[in-house]
PDB file of N, H, CA, C and O in Angstrom:
ATOM      1  N   UNK A   1    -110.792  -9.118  24.813  1.00  0.00           N
ATOM      2  CA  UNK A   1    -110.411  -7.714  25.296  1.00  0.00           C
ATOM      3  C   UNK A   1    -110.863  -6.553  24.182  1.00  0.00           C
ATOM      4  O   UNK A   1    -110.701  -6.659  22.966  1.00  0.00           O
ATOM      5  N   UNK A   2    -111.365  -5.610  24.761  1.00  0.00           N
ATOM      6  H   UNK A   2    -111.497  -5.523  25.748  1.00  0.00           H
ATOM      7  CA  UNK A   2    -111.552  -4.416  23.871  1.00  0.00           C
ATOM      8  C   UNK A   2    -110.645  -3.283  24.220  1.00  0.00           C
ATOM      9  O   UNK A   2    -110.583  -2.684  25.293  1.00  0.00           O
ATOM     10  N   UNK A   3    -109.821  -3.055  22.924  1.00  0.00           N
ATOM     11  H   UNK A   3    -109.871  -3.542  22.052  1.00  0.00           H
ATOM     12  CA  UNK A   3    -109.025  -1.929  23.134  1.00  0.00           C
ATOM     13  C   UNK A   3    -109.730  -0.426  22.841  1.00  0.00           C
ATOM     14  O   UNK A   3    -110.398  -0.153  21.844  1.00  0.00           O
ATOM     15  N   UNK A   4    -109.387   0.559  24.057  1.00  0.00           N
ATOM     16  H   UNK A   4    -108.844   0.337  24.867  1.00  0.00           H
ATOM     17  CA  UNK A   4    -109.956   1.558  23.681  1.00  0.00           C
ATOM     18  C   UNK A   4    -108.758   2.586  23.441  1.00  0.00           C
ATOM     19  O   UNK A   4    -107.628   2.245  23.092  1.00  0.00           O
ATOM     20  N   UNK A   5    -109.206   3.995  23.699  1.00  0.00           N
ATOM     21  H   UNK A   5    -110.124   4.273  23.982  1.00  0.00           H
ATOM     22  CA  UNK A   5    -108.185   4.925  23.383  1.00  0.00           C
ATOM     23  C   UNK A   5    -107.012   4.815  24.028  1.00  0.00           C
ATOM     24  O   UNK A   5    -106.985   4.742  25.257  1.00  0.00           O
ATOM     25  N   UNK A   6    -106.153   4.796  23.452  1.00  0.00           N
ATOM     26  H   UNK A   6    -106.175   4.856  22.454  1.00  0.00           H
ATOM     27  CA  UNK A   6    -104.562   4.782  23.889  1.00  0.00           C
ATOM     28  C   UNK A   6    -103.866   5.862  23.803  1.00  0.00           C
ATOM     29  O   UNK A   6    -102.643   5.731  23.855  1.00  0.00           O
ATOM     30  N   UNK A   7    -104.339   6.982  23.675  1.00  0.00           N
ATOM     31  H   UNK A   7    -105.333   7.088  23.632  1.00  0.00           H
ATOM     32  CA  UNK A   7    -103.528   8.258  23.659  1.00  0.00           C
ATOM     33  C   UNK A   7    -102.977   8.442  24.951  1.00  0.00           C
ATOM     34  O   UNK A   7    -101.909   9.053  24.996  1.00  0.00           O
ATOM     35  N   UNK A   8    -103.633   7.920  26.340  1.00  0.00           N
ATOM     36  H   UNK A   8    -104.500   7.424  26.303  1.00  0.00           H
ATOM     37  CA  UNK A   8    -102.866   8.046  27.569  1.00  0.00           C
ATOM     38  C   UNK A   8    -101.619   7.332  27.470  1.00  0.00           C
ATOM     39  O   UNK A   8    -100.531   7.872  27.666  1.00  0.00           O
ATOM     40  N   UNK A   9    -101.810   5.834  27.094  1.00  0.00           N
ATOM     41  H   UNK A   9    -102.694   5.396  26.935  1.00  0.00           H
ATOM     42  CA  UNK A   9    -100.433   5.146  27.140  1.00  0.00           C
ATOM     43  C   UNK A   9     -99.548   5.852  26.367  1.00  0.00           C
ATOM     44  O   UNK A   9     -98.435   6.068  26.845  1.00  0.00           O
ATOM     45  N   UNK A  10     -99.882   6.357  24.994  1.00  0.00           N
ATOM     46  H   UNK A  10    -100.786   6.181  24.606  1.00  0.00           H
ATOM     47  CA  UNK A  10     -98.502   7.139  24.356  1.00  0.00           C
ATOM     48  C   UNK A  10     -98.246   8.221  25.126  1.00  0.00           C
ATOM     49  O   UNK A  10     -97.084   8.590  24.958  1.00  0.00           O
ATOM     50  N   UNK A  11     -98.763   8.792  25.795  1.00  0.00           N
ATOM     51  H   UNK A  11     -99.707   8.492  25.932  1.00  0.00           H
ATOM     52  CA  UNK A  11     -98.434   9.833  26.589  1.00  0.00           C
ATOM     53  C   UNK A  11     -97.708   9.600  27.733  1.00  0.00           C
ATOM     54  O   UNK A  11     -96.843  10.421  28.038  1.00  0.00           O
ATOM     55  N   UNK A  12     -97.944   8.393  28.594  1.00  0.00           N
ATOM     56  H   UNK A  12     -98.646   7.726  28.346  1.00  0.00           H
ATOM     57  CA  UNK A  12     -97.378   7.827  29.622  1.00  0.00           C
ATOM     58  C   UNK A  12     -96.037   7.432  29.063  1.00  0.00           C
ATOM     59  O   UNK A  12     -94.984   7.744  29.619  1.00  0.00           O
ATOM     60  N   UNK A  13     -96.109   6.688  27.871  1.00  0.00           N
ATOM     61  H   UNK A  13     -96.965   6.434  27.420  1.00  0.00           H
ATOM     62  CA  UNK A  13     -94.864   6.012  27.576  1.00  0.00           C
ATOM     63  C   UNK A  13     -93.700   6.884  27.049  1.00  0.00           C
ATOM     64  O   UNK A  13     -92.533   6.497  27.104  1.00  0.00           O
ATOM     65  N   UNK A  14     -94.083   8.121  26.516  1.00  0.00           N
ATOM     66  H   UNK A  14     -95.031   8.435  26.471  1.00  0.00           H
ATOM     67  CA  UNK A  14     -93.392   9.376  26.232  1.00  0.00           C
ATOM     68  C   UNK A  14     -92.660   9.884  27.393  1.00  0.00           C
ATOM     69  O   UNK A  14     -91.475  10.206  27.305  1.00  0.00           O
ATOM     70  N   UNK A  15     -93.452   9.979  28.675  1.00  0.00           N
ATOM     71  H   UNK A  15     -94.414   9.717  28.747  1.00  0.00           H
ATOM     72  CA  UNK A  15     -92.716  10.517  29.649  1.00  0.00           C
ATOM     73  C   UNK A  15     -91.811   9.780  30.297  1.00  0.00           C
ATOM     74  O   UNK A  15     -90.781  10.286  30.743  1.00  0.00           O
ATOM     75  N   UNK A  16     -92.131   8.371  30.429  1.00  0.00           N
ATOM     76  H   UNK A  16     -92.968   7.961  30.066  1.00  0.00           H
ATOM     77  CA  UNK A  16     -91.251   7.547  30.744  1.00  0.00           C
ATOM     78  C   UNK A  16     -89.705   7.735  29.910  1.00  0.00           C
ATOM     79  O   UNK A  16     -88.593   7.965  30.385  1.00  0.00           O
ATOM     80  N   UNK A  17     -90.044   7.581  28.796  1.00  0.00           N
ATOM     81  H   UNK A  17     -90.947   7.395  28.410  1.00  0.00           H
ATOM     82  CA  UNK A  17     -88.667   7.535  27.701  1.00  0.00           C
ATOM     83  C   UNK A  17     -88.011   9.052  28.060  1.00  0.00           C
ATOM     84  O   UNK A  17     -86.787   9.177  28.018  1.00  0.00           O
ATOM     85  N   UNK A  18     -88.737  10.018  28.359  1.00  0.00           N
ATOM     86  H   UNK A  18     -89.731   9.916  28.393  1.00  0.00           H
ATOM     87  CA  UNK A  18     -88.301  11.466  28.631  1.00  0.00           C
ATOM     88  C   UNK A  18     -87.310  11.223  30.008  1.00  0.00           C
ATOM     89  O   UNK A  18     -86.121  11.543  29.986  1.00  0.00           O
ATOM     90  N   UNK A  19     -87.917  10.655  31.126  1.00  0.00           N
ATOM     91  H   UNK A  19     -88.882  10.395  31.145  1.00  0.00           H
ATOM     92  CA  UNK A  19     -87.138  10.623  32.269  1.00  0.00           C
ATOM     93  C   UNK A  19     -85.909   9.775  32.043  1.00  0.00           C
ATOM     94  O   UNK A  19     -84.835  10.177  32.488  1.00  0.00           O
ATOM     95  N   UNK A  20     -85.988   8.562  31.345  1.00  0.00           N
ATOM     96  H   UNK A  20     -86.861   8.235  30.983  1.00  0.00           H
ATOM     97  CA  UNK A  20     -84.940   7.640  30.939  1.00  0.00           C
ATOM     98  C   UNK A  20     -83.806   8.516  30.263  1.00  0.00           C
ATOM     99  O   UNK A  20     -82.638   8.411  30.640  1.00  0.00           O
ATOM    100  N   UNK A  21     -84.189   9.395  29.239  1.00  0.00           N
ATOM    101  H   UNK A  21     -85.137   9.481  28.933  1.00  0.00           H
ATOM    102  CA  UNK A  21     -83.125   9.916  28.374  1.00  0.00           C
ATOM    103  C   UNK A  21     -82.462  10.997  29.172  1.00  0.00           C
ATOM    104  O   UNK A  21     -81.288  11.274  28.927  1.00  0.00           O
ATOM    105  N   UNK A  22     -83.261  11.756  30.299  1.00  0.00           N
ATOM    106  H   UNK A  22     -84.214  11.531  30.498  1.00  0.00           H
ATOM    107  CA  UNK A  22     -82.757  12.985  31.056  1.00  0.00           C
ATOM    108  C   UNK A  22     -81.668  12.404  32.144  1.00  0.00           C
ATOM    109  O   UNK A  22     -80.699  13.046  32.548  1.00  0.00           O
ATOM    110  N   UNK A  23     -81.988  11.167  32.509  1.00  0.00           N
ATOM    111  H   UNK A  23     -82.775  10.645  32.180  1.00  0.00           H
ATOM    112  CA  UNK A  23     -81.326  10.903  33.543  1.00  0.00           C
ATOM    113  C   UNK A  23     -79.899  10.267  32.977  1.00  0.00           C
ATOM    114  O   UNK A  23     -78.797  10.627  33.391  1.00  0.00           O
ATOM    115  N   UNK A  24     -80.124   9.222  31.923  1.00  0.00           N
ATOM    116  H   UNK A  24     -81.019   8.930  31.587  1.00  0.00           H
ATOM    117  CA  UNK A  24     -78.876   9.005  31.248  1.00  0.00           C
ATOM    118  C   UNK A  24     -77.864  10.356  30.837  1.00  0.00           C
ATOM    119  O   UNK A  24     -76.634  10.334  30.874  1.00  0.00           O
ATOM    120  N   UNK A  25     -78.621  11.391  30.485  1.00  0.00           N
ATOM    121  H   UNK A  25     -79.621  11.408  30.455  1.00  0.00           H
ATOM    122  CA  UNK A  25     -77.851  12.356  29.990  1.00  0.00           C
ATOM    123  C   UNK A  25     -77.118  13.079  31.257  1.00  0.00           C
ATOM    124  O   UNK A  25     -75.975  13.536  31.229  1.00  0.00           O
ATOM    125  N   UNK A  26     -77.880  13.089  32.214  1.00  0.00           N
ATOM    126  H   UNK A  26     -78.809  12.718  32.236  1.00  0.00           H
ATOM    127  CA  UNK A  26     -77.244  13.628  33.466  1.00  0.00           C
ATOM    128  C   UNK A  26     -76.041  12.611  33.887  1.00  0.00           C
ATOM    129  O   UNK A  26     -74.945  13.014  34.277  1.00  0.00           O
ATOM    130  N   UNK A  27     -76.383  11.287  33.761  1.00  0.00           N
ATOM    131  H   UNK A  27     -77.273  10.959  33.444  1.00  0.00           H
ATOM    132  CA  UNK A  27     -74.880  10.479  34.230  1.00  0.00           C
ATOM    133  C   UNK A  27     -73.884  10.556  33.364  1.00  0.00           C
ATOM    134  O   UNK A  27     -72.729  10.379  33.753  1.00  0.00           O
ATOM    135  N   UNK A  28     -74.178  10.839  32.017  1.00  0.00           N
ATOM    136  H   UNK A  28     -75.116  10.983  31.701  1.00  0.00           H
ATOM    137  CA  UNK A  28     -73.134  11.091  31.037  1.00  0.00           C
ATOM    138  C   UNK A  28     -72.376  12.430  31.582  1.00  0.00           C
ATOM    139  O   UNK A  28     -71.155  12.377  31.729  1.00  0.00           O
ATOM    140  N   UNK A  29     -73.059  13.585  31.871  1.00  0.00           N
ATOM    141  H   UNK A  29     -74.051  13.628  31.751  1.00  0.00           H
ATOM    142  CA  UNK A  29     -72.540  14.609  32.122  1.00  0.00           C
ATOM    143  C   UNK A  29     -71.856  14.457  33.691  1.00  0.00           C
ATOM    144  O   UNK A  29     -70.911  15.181  34.007  1.00  0.00           O
ATOM    145  N   UNK A  30     -72.347  13.585  34.509  1.00  0.00           N
ATOM    146  H   UNK A  30     -73.114  12.997  34.253  1.00  0.00           H
ATOM    147  CA  UNK A  30     -71.560  13.494  35.995  1.00  0.00           C
ATOM    148  C   UNK A  30     -70.413  12.742  35.511  1.00  0.00           C
ATOM    149  O   UNK A  30     -69.334  13.069  36.005  1.00  0.00           O
ATOM    150  N   UNK A  31     -70.414  11.844  34.686  1.00  0.00           N
ATOM    151  H   UNK A  31     -71.290  11.579  34.285  1.00  0.00           H
ATOM    152  CA  UNK A  31     -69.226  10.894  34.865  1.00  0.00           C
ATOM    153  C   UNK A  31     -68.116  11.520  33.342  1.00  0.00           C
ATOM    154  O   UNK A  31     -67.201  10.898  32.802  1.00  0.00           O
ATOM    155  N   UNK A  32     -68.598  12.796  33.032  1.00  0.00           N
ATOM    156  H   UNK A  32     -69.341  13.301  33.472  1.00  0.00           H
ATOM    157  CA  UNK A  32     -67.498  13.448  31.992  1.00  0.00           C
ATOM    158  C   UNK A  32     -67.426  12.765  30.785  1.00  0.00           C
ATOM    159  O   UNK A  32     -66.400  12.603  30.124  1.00  0.00           O
ATOM    160  N   UNK A  33     -68.619  12.341  30.494  1.00  0.00           N
ATOM    161  H   UNK A  33     -69.453  12.473  31.031  1.00  0.00           H
ATOM    162  CA  UNK A  33     -68.599  11.590  29.005  1.00  0.00           C
ATOM    163  C   UNK A  33     -69.099  12.528  27.899  1.00  0.00           C
ATOM    164  O   UNK A  33     -69.049  12.301  26.691  1.00  0.00           O
ATOM    165  N   UNK A  34     -69.600  13.645  28.519  1.00  0.00           N
ATOM    166  H   UNK A  34     -69.640  13.830  29.501  1.00  0.00           H
ATOM    167  CA  UNK A  34     -70.244  14.893  27.510  1.00  0.00           C
ATOM    168  C   UNK A  34     -70.161  16.296  28.525  1.00  0.00           C
ATOM    169  O   UNK A  34     -70.193  16.314  29.756  1.00  0.00           O
ATOM    170  N   UNK A  35     -70.045  17.455  27.576  1.00  0.00           N
ATOM    171  H   UNK A  35     -70.020  17.441  26.577  1.00  0.00           H
ATOM    172  CA  UNK A  35     -70.121  18.527  28.251  1.00  0.00           C
ATOM    173  C   UNK A  35     -71.475  18.863  28.744  1.00  0.00           C
ATOM    174  O   UNK A  35     -72.476  18.393  28.203  1.00  0.00           O
ATOM    175  N   UNK A  36     -71.531  19.665  29.757  1.00  0.00           N
ATOM    176  H   UNK A  36     -70.718  20.047  30.196  1.00  0.00           H
ATOM    177  CA  UNK A  36     -72.890  20.101  30.336  1.00  0.00           C
ATOM    178  C   UNK A  36     -73.478  21.173  29.137  1.00  0.00           C
ATOM    179  O   UNK A  36     -72.892  22.158  28.688  1.00  0.00           O
ATOM    180  N   UNK A  37     -74.708  20.699  28.803  1.00  0.00           N
ATOM    181  H   UNK A  37     -75.184  19.899  29.168  1.00  0.00           H
ATOM    182  CA  UNK A  37     -75.316  21.645  27.709  1.00  0.00           C
ATOM    183  C   UNK A  37     -75.827  22.758  28.367  1.00  0.00           C
ATOM    184  O   UNK A  37     -76.231  22.746  29.530  1.00  0.00           O
ATOM    185  N   UNK A  38     -75.806  24.045  27.376  1.00  0.00           N
ATOM    186  H   UNK A  38     -75.478  24.055  26.431  1.00  0.00           H
ATOM    187  CA  UNK A  38     -76.359  25.274  28.072  1.00  0.00           C
ATOM    188  C   UNK A  38     -77.846  25.195  28.317  1.00  0.00           C
ATOM    189  O   UNK A  38     -78.333  25.880  29.217  1.00  0.00           O
ATOM    190  N   UNK A  39     -78.654  24.349  27.526  1.00  0.00           N
ATOM    191  H   UNK A  39     -78.258  23.792  26.795  1.00  0.00           H
ATOM    192  CA  UNK A  39     -80.059  24.140  27.596  1.00  0.00           C
ATOM    193  C   UNK A  39     -80.296  22.688  27.940  1.00  0.00           C
ATOM    194  O   UNK A  39     -80.048  21.809  27.114  1.00  0.00           O
ATOM    195  N   UNK A  40     -80.809  22.398  29.238  1.00  0.00           N
ATOM    196  H   UNK A  40     -81.010  23.112  29.908  1.00  0.00           H
ATOM    197  CA  UNK A  40     -80.823  20.879  29.393  1.00  0.00           C
ATOM    198  C   UNK A  40     -81.829  20.177  28.555  1.00  0.00           C
ATOM    199  O   UNK A  40     -81.777  18.962  28.367  1.00  0.00           O
ATOM    200  N   UNK A  41     -82.718  20.927  28.065  1.00  0.00           N
ATOM    201  H   UNK A  41     -82.760  21.914  28.217  1.00  0.00           H
ATOM    202  CA  UNK A  41     -83.671  20.415  26.951  1.00  0.00           C
ATOM    203  C   UNK A  41     -83.349  20.041  25.574  1.00  0.00           C
ATOM    204  O   UNK A  41     -84.124  19.821  24.642  1.00  0.00           O
ATOM    205  N   UNK A  42     -81.850  20.000  25.612  1.00  0.00           N
ATOM    206  H   UNK A  42     -81.221  20.178  26.368  1.00  0.00           H
ATOM    207  CA  UNK A  42     -81.523  19.485  24.282  1.00  0.00           C
ATOM    208  C   UNK A  42     -81.388  18.139  24.417  1.00  0.00           C
ATOM    209  O   UNK A  42     -81.142  17.478  23.408  1.00  0.00           O
ATOM    210  N   UNK A  43     -81.529  17.497  25.699  1.00  0.00           N
ATOM    211  H   UNK A  43     -81.729  18.034  26.518  1.00  0.00           H
ATOM    212  CA  UNK A  43     -81.039  16.346  26.079  1.00  0.00           C
ATOM    213  C   UNK A  43     -82.528  15.380  25.980  1.00  0.00           C
ATOM    214  O   UNK A  43     -82.607  14.165  26.161  1.00  0.00           O
ATOM    215  N   UNK A  44     -83.572  16.272  25.659  1.00  0.00           N
ATOM    216  H   UNK A  44     -83.507  17.259  25.512  1.00  0.00           H
ATOM    217  CA  UNK A  44     -85.026  15.806  25.535  1.00  0.00           C
ATOM    218  C   UNK A  44     -85.007  15.511  24.146  1.00  0.00           C
ATOM    219  O   UNK A  44     -85.338  16.431  23.398  1.00  0.00           O
ATOM    220  N   UNK A  45     -84.662  14.326  23.602  1.00  0.00           N
ATOM    221  H   UNK A  45     -84.394  13.579  24.210  1.00  0.00           H
ATOM    222  CA  UNK A  45     -84.789  14.282  21.941  1.00  0.00           C
ATOM    223  C   UNK A  45     -85.818  13.958  21.654  1.00  0.00           C
ATOM    224  O   UNK A  45     -85.771  13.914  20.425  1.00  0.00           O
ATOM    225  N   UNK A  46     -86.960  13.631  22.016  1.00  0.00           N
ATOM    226  H   UNK A  46     -86.998  13.667  23.014  1.00  0.00           H
ATOM    227  CA  UNK A  46     -88.269  13.497  21.484  1.00  0.00           C
ATOM    228  C   UNK A  46     -89.441  14.445  21.839  1.00  0.00           C
ATOM    229  O   UNK A  46     -90.620  14.092  21.855  1.00  0.00           O
ATOM    230  N   UNK A  47     -88.974  15.727  22.131  1.00  0.00           N
ATOM    231  H   UNK A  47     -88.016  16.014  22.118  1.00  0.00           H
ATOM    232  CA  UNK A  47     -89.760  16.647  22.852  1.00  0.00           C
ATOM    233  C   UNK A  47     -90.929  17.105  21.901  1.00  0.00           C
ATOM    234  O   UNK A  47     -92.066  17.346  22.309  1.00  0.00           O
ATOM    235  N   UNK A  48     -90.506  17.203  20.520  1.00  0.00           N
ATOM    236  H   UNK A  48     -89.583  17.008  20.188  1.00  0.00           H
ATOM    237  CA  UNK A  48     -91.404  17.825  19.668  1.00  0.00           C
ATOM    238  C   UNK A  48     -92.596  16.454  19.495  1.00  0.00           C
ATOM    239  O   UNK A  48     -93.750  16.784  19.221  1.00  0.00           O
ATOM    240  N   UNK A  49     -92.310  15.091  19.646  1.00  0.00           N
ATOM    241  H   UNK A  49     -91.373  14.823  19.869  1.00  0.00           H
ATOM    242  CA  UNK A  49     -93.216  14.111  19.745  1.00  0.00           C
ATOM    243  C   UNK A  49     -94.343  14.235  20.891  1.00  0.00           C
ATOM    244  O   UNK A  49     -95.546  14.334  20.648  1.00  0.00           O
ATOM    245  N   UNK A  50     -93.741  14.213  22.243  1.00  0.00           N
ATOM    246  H   UNK A  50     -92.764  14.132  22.441  1.00  0.00           H
ATOM    247  CA  UNK A  50     -94.424  14.597  23.373  1.00  0.00           C
ATOM    248  C   UNK A  50     -95.262  15.914  23.038  1.00  0.00           C
ATOM    249  O   UNK A  50     -96.473  15.746  23.189  1.00  0.00           O
ATOM    250  N   UNK A  51     -94.957  16.934  22.700  1.00  0.00           N
ATOM    251  H   UNK A  51     -93.974  17.070  22.577  1.00  0.00           H
ATOM    252  CA  UNK A  51     -95.661  18.240  22.541  1.00  0.00           C
ATOM    253  C   UNK A  51     -96.945  17.811  21.527  1.00  0.00           C
ATOM    254  O   UNK A  51     -98.103  18.058  21.864  1.00  0.00           O
ATOM    255  N   UNK A  52     -96.643  17.196  20.353  1.00  0.00           N
ATOM    256  H   UNK A  52     -95.703  16.996  20.080  1.00  0.00           H
ATOM    257  CA  UNK A  52     -97.593  16.797  19.564  1.00  0.00           C
ATOM    258  C   UNK A  52     -98.763  15.704  20.370  1.00  0.00           C
ATOM    259  O   UNK A  52     -99.972  15.702  20.138  1.00  0.00           O
ATOM    260  N   UNK A  53     -98.205  15.005  21.141  1.00  0.00           N
ATOM    261  H   UNK A  53     -97.223  15.007  21.330  1.00  0.00           H
ATOM    262  CA  UNK A  53     -99.341  14.148  21.656  1.00  0.00           C
ATOM    263  C   UNK A  53    -100.097  14.829  22.638  1.00  0.00           C
ATOM    264  O   UNK A  53    -101.206  14.380  22.928  1.00  0.00           O
ATOM    265  N   UNK A  54     -99.588  16.029  23.294  1.00  0.00           N
ATOM    266  H   UNK A  54     -98.687  16.394  23.059  1.00  0.00           H
ATOM    267  CA  UNK A  54    -100.261  16.431  24.513  1.00  0.00           C
ATOM    268  C   UNK A  54    -101.083  17.739  23.902  1.00  0.00           C
ATOM    269  O   UNK A  54    -101.828  18.344  24.673  1.00  0.00           O
ATOM    270  N   UNK A  55    -100.951  18.199  22.469  1.00  0.00           N
ATOM    271  H   UNK A  55    -100.345  17.708  21.842  1.00  0.00           H
ATOM    272  CA  UNK A  55    -101.417  19.166  21.898  1.00  0.00           C
ATOM    273  C   UNK A  55    -100.873  20.573  21.857  1.00  0.00           C
ATOM    274  O   UNK A  55    -101.454  21.585  21.465  1.00  0.00           O
ATOM    275  N   UNK A  56     -99.622  20.444  22.344  1.00  0.00           N
ATOM    276  H   UNK A  56     -99.150  19.622  22.662  1.00  0.00           H
ATOM    277  CA  UNK A  56     -98.859  21.902  22.189  1.00  0.00           C
ATOM    278  C   UNK A  56     -97.786  21.942  21.140  1.00  0.00           C
ATOM    279  O   UNK A  56     -96.748  22.580  21.317  1.00  0.00           O
ATOM    280  N   UNK A  57     -98.018  21.307  20.126  1.00  0.00           N
ATOM    281  H   UNK A  57     -98.861  20.789  19.983  1.00  0.00           H
ATOM    282  CA  UNK A  57     -97.226  21.512  19.014  1.00  0.00           C
ATOM    283  C   UNK A  57     -97.569  22.489  18.387  1.00  0.00           C
ATOM    284  O   UNK A  57     -98.746  22.850  18.382  1.00  0.00           O
ATOM    285  N   UNK A  58     -96.341  23.310  17.529  1.00  0.00           N
ATOM    286  H   UNK A  58     -95.385  23.016  17.532  1.00  0.00           H
ATOM    287  CA  UNK A  58     -96.406  24.651  17.163  1.00  0.00           C
ATOM    288  C   UNK A  58     -97.412  24.550  15.615  1.00  0.00           C
ATOM    289  O   UNK A  58     -97.685  25.573  14.988  1.00  0.00           O
TER     290      UNK A  58
END
């Protein structure tokens, strides 16, 4: 087995985790476990990592 460039897999995995965290965050708001945030992106806990992976980091 030859392992090539895994950047695509890291980005894919980060997007999947984003979806998981956003959905679980929405569920927590729906069931009253937490208040609805003013900015929904605050529920995207690893945004800085994903931005670095896709080259949009500050």
